[in-house]
VMD Tcl script that draws the C-alpha trace (Angstrom):
set ca {
  {-13.53 54.83 56.95}
  {-14.19 50.84 56.61}
  {-11.91 50.28 60.00}
  {-12.70 53.91 61.36}
  {-16.83 52.85 61.42}
  {-16.23 49.21 62.79}
  {-14.26 50.79 64.99}
  {-16.54 53.61 66.45}
  {-19.82 50.31 66.33}
  {-17.02 48.37 68.50}
  {-17.34 50.88 70.94}
  {-20.23 51.17 71.31}
  {-20.81 47.56 71.50}
  {-18.53 47.30 74.44}
  {-20.12 50.15 75.93}
  {-23.62 48.64 76.16}
  {-22.40 46.40 79.17}
  {-19.95 49.06 80.41}
  {-19.22 46.22 83.65}
  {-19.03 43.30 81.22}
  {-15.98 45.13 79.29}
  {-14.74 46.71 82.64}
  {-14.24 43.22 84.37}
  {-12.75 42.02 81.10}
  {-10.50 44.93 81.13}
  {-9.70 44.11 84.57}
  {-8.16 40.89 83.83}
  {-5.45 42.35 81.15}
  {-4.42 45.19 83.07}
  {-3.55 42.86 86.12}
  {-1.62 40.97 83.79}
  {0.51 44.00 82.26}
  {1.12 45.56 85.29}
  {1.98 42.67 87.12}
  {4.99 42.30 84.31}
  {5.83 45.48 84.77}
  {5.99 45.31 88.45}
  {7.69 42.00 89.28}
  {10.34 42.27 86.33}
  {10.97 46.14 88.21}
  {10.99 44.32 91.88}
  {13.46 41.09 90.64}
  {15.86 44.12 88.62}
  {15.79 46.27 91.97}
  {16.81 43.77 94.12}
  {19.53 42.08 91.16}
  {20.66 45.31 90.74}
  {21.33 45.73 94.96}
  {23.10 42.23 95.01}
  {25.48 43.75 91.81}
  {26.11 46.59 94.26}
  {27.24 44.74 97.21}
  {29.35 42.64 94.48}
  {30.83 45.33 93.18}
  {31.41 47.07 95.88}
  {33.88 44.56 97.11}
  {35.85 44.99 93.81}
  {35.94 43.69 90.66}
  {40.08 43.42 90.62}
  {40.37 42.74 93.85}
  {40.81 38.90 95.48}
  {39.63 38.33 98.95}
  {41.30 35.96 101.54}
  {39.54 35.16 104.89}
  {40.62 33.43 108.16}
  {37.63 30.68 108.96}
  {38.02 28.37 111.87}
  {38.39 24.66 111.42}
  {36.20 22.19 113.34}
  {37.57 22.15 116.68}
  {38.29 18.15 115.81}
  {40.74 19.40 113.14}
  {42.29 22.16 115.90}
  {42.46 19.51 117.94}
  {44.87 17.36 115.38}
  {46.82 20.19 114.86}
  {47.67 21.56 117.79}
  {49.13 19.51 120.08}
  {50.33 20.20 124.11}
  {48.56 21.98 126.81}
  {48.76 25.23 125.55}
  {47.79 24.41 121.90}
  {44.84 22.85 123.25}
  {43.32 25.86 124.97}
  {44.21 28.29 122.82}
  {44.50 26.93 119.04}
  {46.63 28.83 116.18}
  {45.26 29.03 112.75}
  {44.13 31.01 109.88}
  {46.01 33.85 107.75}
  {49.93 34.92 108.69}
  {52.17 37.96 108.51}
  {54.37 35.14 106.08}
  {51.35 34.42 103.90}
  {50.99 38.67 103.73}
  {54.75 39.50 102.96}
  {54.45 36.29 100.56}
  {51.34 36.37 98.27}
  {52.34 40.56 98.19}
  {55.66 40.17 97.13}
  {55.64 37.14 95.04}
  {52.80 37.58 93.26}
  {53.59 39.54 90.18}
  {49.96 40.45 89.08}
  {49.53 41.36 92.63}
  {49.99 45.39 92.84}
  {48.31 46.49 96.70}
  {47.99 43.98 99.32}
  {45.88 45.16 102.44}
  {46.03 43.07 105.88}
  {43.09 43.20 108.56}
  {42.76 42.20 112.07}
  {39.36 41.85 113.80}
  {38.43 40.81 117.14}
  {34.83 41.58 119.39}
  {35.18 44.57 122.20}
  {33.87 46.92 124.34}
  {33.96 50.20 123.82}
  {33.19 53.01 126.77}
  {33.46 56.47 127.25}
  {32.49 57.84 130.97}
  {29.40 55.77 131.50}
  {28.56 55.35 127.62}
  {29.20 51.47 126.32}
  {29.15 49.66 123.24}
  {30.13 46.72 122.34}
  {31.12 46.15 118.47}
  {34.54 45.17 116.17}
  {37.45 46.53 116.67}
  {39.74 46.60 113.28}
  {43.54 46.75 112.77}
  {44.16 48.08 109.49}
  {46.17 50.72 107.46}
  {45.46 53.98 105.30}
  {44.06 51.89 102.74}
  {41.34 50.03 103.91}
  {38.84 53.33 103.63}
  {39.53 52.98 99.95}
  {39.00 48.84 99.92}
  {35.90 49.16 101.50}
  {34.70 52.10 99.86}
  {33.53 53.80 102.71}
  {33.86 57.60 104.00}
  {34.62 59.89 106.31}
  {32.16 62.25 108.00}
  {34.86 64.41 110.17}
  {38.66 64.39 110.97}
  {40.76 62.40 109.30}
  {41.51 58.17 108.60}
  {44.61 56.52 109.77}
  {47.99 56.99 107.80}
  {51.24 55.33 107.68}
  {53.00 57.39 110.45}
  {49.90 56.52 112.74}
  {50.98 52.94 111.85}
  {54.95 53.09 111.76}
  {55.07 54.74 115.40}
  {52.68 53.00 117.31}
  {49.92 55.95 117.41}
  {46.87 55.13 119.91}
  {44.88 56.69 117.26}
  {41.48 55.85 116.52}
  {38.86 56.81 114.41}
  {34.85 55.52 114.80}
  {32.14 54.42 112.74}
  {28.35 56.43 112.87}
  {26.79 53.95 115.11}
  {29.95 53.91 117.99}
  {30.24 57.72 117.43}
  {26.43 58.18 118.04}
  {26.32 56.11 121.45}
  {29.68 57.44 122.77}
  {29.72 60.97 121.95}
  {25.74 61.38 121.45}
  {25.65 65.45 122.54}
  {29.62 66.45 121.87}
  {32.23 66.05 118.84}
  {34.21 62.67 119.31}
  {37.07 64.65 117.73}
  {40.16 64.88 120.35}
  {38.38 62.73 122.96}
  {39.38 59.70 124.72}
  {37.54 55.72 124.07}
  {38.66 53.29 126.37}
  {38.78 49.92 124.52}
  {38.44 46.89 126.62}
  {39.82 47.66 130.00}
  {42.72 49.01 129.23}
  {43.83 50.91 126.58}
  {42.54 54.41 125.56}
  {42.43 56.04 121.92}
  {42.19 59.70 121.14}
  {39.69 59.55 118.09}
  {40.94 61.72 114.97}
  {38.17 60.68 113.01}
  {34.36 59.40 112.53}
  {32.87 57.59 109.32}
  {29.95 58.24 107.58}
  {26.62 55.88 108.07}
  {27.33 52.88 105.34}
  {24.36 49.82 105.00}
  {26.24 46.49 105.78}
  {26.81 44.73 102.91}
  {25.75 40.69 102.41}
  {27.63 37.16 102.18}
  {29.39 36.88 98.91}
  {30.59 33.44 98.36}
  {31.38 31.07 101.12}
  {33.59 32.35 103.04}
  {32.85 36.11 103.17}
  {30.49 36.79 106.27}
  {28.13 39.88 106.24}
  {29.91 42.73 107.55}
  {28.17 45.55 109.66}
  {30.45 48.76 109.45}
  {27.98 50.82 112.13}
  {29.61 49.78 115.45}
  {33.84 49.76 114.47}
  {36.20 51.22 115.58}
  {39.32 51.13 113.32}
  {43.15 51.67 114.88}
  {46.90 51.37 112.81}
  {47.04 47.60 112.81}
  {50.67 47.45 114.07}
  {49.10 49.41 117.21}
  {46.31 46.54 117.61}
  {49.58 43.79 117.46}
  {51.60 46.09 119.91}
  {48.32 46.58 122.37}
  {46.06 43.36 121.84}
  {48.39 40.94 119.81}
  {47.80 37.45 118.18}
  {46.35 36.22 121.01}
  {42.57 36.83 122.61}
  {41.09 34.95 125.11}
  {37.96 35.17 126.49}
  {36.65 34.21 130.16}
  {32.92 32.20 129.45}
  {31.06 30.92 132.36}
  {33.86 30.04 134.65}
  {36.04 28.92 131.54}
  {38.39 30.34 129.41}
  {38.43 30.50 125.77}
  {40.82 31.90 122.97}
  {42.25 31.54 119.81}
  {45.35 33.27 118.00}
  {45.00 33.81 114.89}
  {47.39 37.01 113.03}
  {45.50 38.16 110.20}
  {41.60 38.01 109.70}
  {41.97 38.85 105.77}
  {44.18 39.97 103.38}
  {42.49 41.65 100.31}
  {44.52 41.78 97.07}
  {44.28 43.98 93.98}
  {45.10 42.61 90.96}
  {46.72 44.89 88.37}
  {43.81 44.07 85.86}
  {39.89 42.06 85.31}
  {41.46 40.23 83.06}
  {44.14 38.76 85.55}
  {42.21 37.75 88.60}
  {41.12 34.29 87.60}
  {45.18 33.07 87.30}
  {45.83 35.08 89.92}
  {42.76 33.57 92.14}
  {44.70 30.48 91.47}
  {48.35 30.74 92.03}
  {46.56 32.08 95.37}
  {44.89 29.12 96.62}
  {47.61 26.99 95.69}
  {50.32 29.13 97.25}
  {48.45 29.03 100.63}
  {47.10 24.69 100.38}
  {51.32 24.53 99.95}
  {51.99 26.91 103.30}
  {48.99 25.14 105.35}
  {48.03 21.89 107.27}
  {44.73 22.69 107.04}
  {42.47 24.56 105.35}
  {41.37 27.60 107.76}
  {41.21 30.14 104.96}
  {38.94 30.81 102.25}
  {39.29 32.89 99.23}
  {36.50 35.59 97.31}
  {36.61 36.43 94.12}
  {34.15 39.48 93.22}
  {34.71 39.32 89.89}
  {33.16 35.58 90.10}
  {30.31 36.39 91.79}
  {29.49 39.23 90.06}
  {29.82 37.05 86.50}
  {27.30 34.48 88.94}
  {24.86 37.59 89.76}
  {24.38 38.98 85.81}
  {23.35 35.21 85.32}
  {21.25 35.23 88.33}
  {19.32 38.19 87.52}
  {18.95 37.36 84.15}
  {17.51 33.83 85.23}
  {15.40 35.40 87.89}
  {14.10 38.00 84.99}
  {12.57 35.44 83.14}
  {11.01 33.76 85.94}
  {9.25 36.65 87.33}
  {8.55 37.62 83.34}
  {6.59 34.31 83.28}
  {4.71 34.22 86.32}
  {3.72 37.28 85.23}
  {2.99 35.90 81.59}
  {0.29 33.85 83.30}
  {-1.91 36.45 84.41}
  {-1.96 38.01 80.60}
  {-2.47 34.34 79.71}
  {-5.42 34.60 82.23}
  {-6.76 37.48 80.87}
  {-6.54 36.76 77.55}
  {-9.09 33.46 78.23}
  {-11.43 35.62 80.02}
  {-11.82 37.60 76.72}
  {-12.69 34.63 74.59}
  {-14.84 33.84 77.85}
  {-16.62 37.06 77.23}
  {-16.63 37.53 73.48}
  {-18.32 34.19 73.14}
  {-20.78 34.94 75.83}
  {-21.65 37.72 73.24}
  {-21.51 36.13 69.89}
  {-24.29 34.27 71.15}
  {-26.18 37.02 72.91}
  {-25.74 38.83 69.12}
  {-26.59 35.50 66.74}
  {-29.59 37.38 65.66}
  {-27.76 40.79 65.06}
  {-24.85 38.81 63.11}
  {-27.77 37.07 61.08}
  {-29.00 40.93 60.32}
  {-25.77 41.88 59.10}
  {-25.24 38.67 57.17}
  {-28.75 39.02 55.33}
  {-27.98 43.19 54.83}
  {-24.42 41.79 52.57}
  {-22.10 41.78 55.16}
  {-19.16 39.39 54.52}
  {-17.27 37.10 56.65}
  {-14.46 39.25 56.74}
  {-16.67 41.71 58.41}
  {-17.80 40.17 61.06}
  {-14.58 38.33 61.97}
  {-13.14 41.84 61.61}
  {-15.92 43.83 63.94}
  {-15.82 41.06 67.00}
  {-11.09 41.39 66.64}
  {-12.13 44.89 67.04}
  {-13.71 44.58 70.22}
  {-11.22 42.66 71.68}
  {-8.44 44.68 70.29}
  {-9.85 47.37 72.06}
  {-10.32 45.60 75.21}
  {-6.48 44.38 74.64}
  {-5.42 48.45 74.30}
  {-7.19 50.03 76.95}
  {-6.32 47.71 79.56}
  {-2.55 47.73 78.47}
  {-2.67 50.65 78.56}
  {-3.82 50.79 82.17}
  {-1.46 48.74 83.37}
  {1.34 50.33 81.91}
  {0.21 53.92 84.06}
  {-0.49 51.46 87.12}
  {3.23 49.80 86.55}
  {4.86 53.28 86.08}
  {4.00 53.56 89.83}
  {5.60 50.79 91.54}
  {8.76 52.50 92.90}
  {6.23 55.19 94.96}
  {3.74 52.88 95.54}
  {7.17 50.03 97.18}
  {7.87 53.47 99.12}
  {4.78 53.95 100.38}
  {3.83 50.05 101.58}
  {7.98 50.11 102.98}
  {6.88 52.89 105.35}
  {3.58 51.79 106.59}
  {5.81 48.86 107.42}
  {8.05 50.55 109.49}
  {5.46 53.05 111.14}
  {3.52 50.11 111.98}
  {5.12 46.63 111.73}
  {8.60 47.46 112.69}
  {9.47 44.35 113.85}
  {8.56 43.21 110.24}
  {10.78 45.23 108.52}
  {14.17 44.42 111.01}
  {13.78 41.35 109.72}
  {13.98 41.20 106.76}
  {17.07 41.20 104.65}
  {19.15 44.07 104.50}
  {18.68 43.60 100.26}
  {15.45 44.13 101.08}
  {14.93 46.48 103.97}
  {16.88 49.14 100.88}
  {15.62 47.50 97.59}
  {14.24 50.38 95.07}
  {12.15 49.08 92.50}
  {13.65 49.56 89.18}
  {11.58 49.70 85.85}
  {12.77 47.44 82.96}
  {11.96 50.02 80.09}
  {11.75 46.99 78.11}
  {9.36 45.34 79.52}
  {6.61 48.10 78.66}
  {6.18 47.66 75.23}
  {6.70 43.81 75.56}
  {3.91 43.51 78.17}
  {1.87 45.53 75.58}
  {2.78 43.61 73.16}
  {2.06 40.74 74.42}
  {-1.51 42.05 75.80}
  {-2.34 42.72 71.84}
  {-1.26 39.48 70.81}
  {-3.01 37.73 73.31}
  {-6.31 39.80 72.48}
  {-6.02 38.90 69.35}
  {-5.51 35.13 69.44}
  {-8.24 34.98 72.21}
  {-10.33 37.21 70.17}
  {-9.71 35.17 66.92}
  {-12.25 32.11 68.06}
  {-15.07 34.04 68.52}
  {-14.84 36.11 65.52}
  {-14.56 33.08 63.25}
  {-17.34 31.32 65.60}
  {-19.78 34.57 64.80}
  {-18.88 35.08 60.89}
  {-19.20 30.63 60.48}
  {-23.10 31.48 61.54}
  {-25.80 30.28 59.19}
  {-27.35 33.40 58.32}
  {-30.61 31.85 58.06}
  {-30.68 30.22 61.45}
  {-29.48 33.43 62.65}
  {-31.99 35.59 61.73}
  {-34.42 32.39 63.57}
  {-31.98 32.63 66.67}
  {-34.67 34.13 69.98}
}
mol new
graphics top color blue
foreach p $ca { graphics top sphere $p radius 0.5 }
foreach p [lrange $ca 0 end-1] q [lrange $ca 1 end] { graphics top cylinder $p $q radius 0.2 }
display resetview
């Protein structure tokens, strides 16, 4: 009953100065909302990054061809033709050796890529021509929109079949079904469309050897057909000169029998390639290692964001102390009267602490309510940006454009408890100061 009367009295005292109380609550409100919002945004960005790494497969090892510096190529390719059309990168011999001699490798998928122009009648699009096997769709986590993907028979019989990525299909066949139609690839080859892929967001760069990949403008053909029609050597004419390269494979994705063997298998692959290549014209990406790094980064990022938001709570607490000190000065005579009527120091302390706790609870509650609107508010803000500033949105990284804030539910009680503790800690000094006043001096105060 005593606590209830003190609570009612504290609320009445706060309502005597509503604007002052509101401004005090605002500091705690902003601090709590900041904790929830910043952690939610940080979690959303971290989760998106982890999803992109996970899409590479935790039990996969990705080996990519990397073009060495020109001075290295000139040393390794002697002779007139070698100087003009350097040869580097992964080979079919590498693919056979890695897939057949490493016992922990259960599946290997070769990929060959080149930039090309695709055409249907007068419609053209520049994109990536990908020579691959039937397993490519599984490794890249893509899905078909219609038709079918390439199979082993297409590859073994060197069929001129192709599968279009979503954007490629939209540009080349805007008003008709592309299945069964012909697409001209480059200047000499016509391929029959047998399937169309579903739209997929670009993947972010991972590690130092795997660049970001945009699957929207691809065309997929059987890898043996690629070799027979396009070949290993690609020469382009640029400003009156020729530039060429000879690459057998751009990527080899190796699937390991278990996650526990990934690290050891990656080391074996590094040793094997180092022994068979004159220079380092390849890069090895281990998604499992990147995933572990991403989890550590996520934890550090959340801690950093939480500390930043915690500063707002401390500032709010300082605001509470400042207001309560001013209140103590204003209510000096009231304190003296209460002490003269028999109130003990503990009663005065309790009175002022109750007021600070009420301010903290109200501010924390409002902060939680606003913090829970993080998702809809971010979506609405992104929609406004896309409507009025599409160029700004386009300049943002894909991971930011597609990020959805994820409420970290433990941040809600954490922020509320911190706000309550800050209210008590920063309200304790004004309360003790009020209780330690000399009753006679307090009664004399005007």
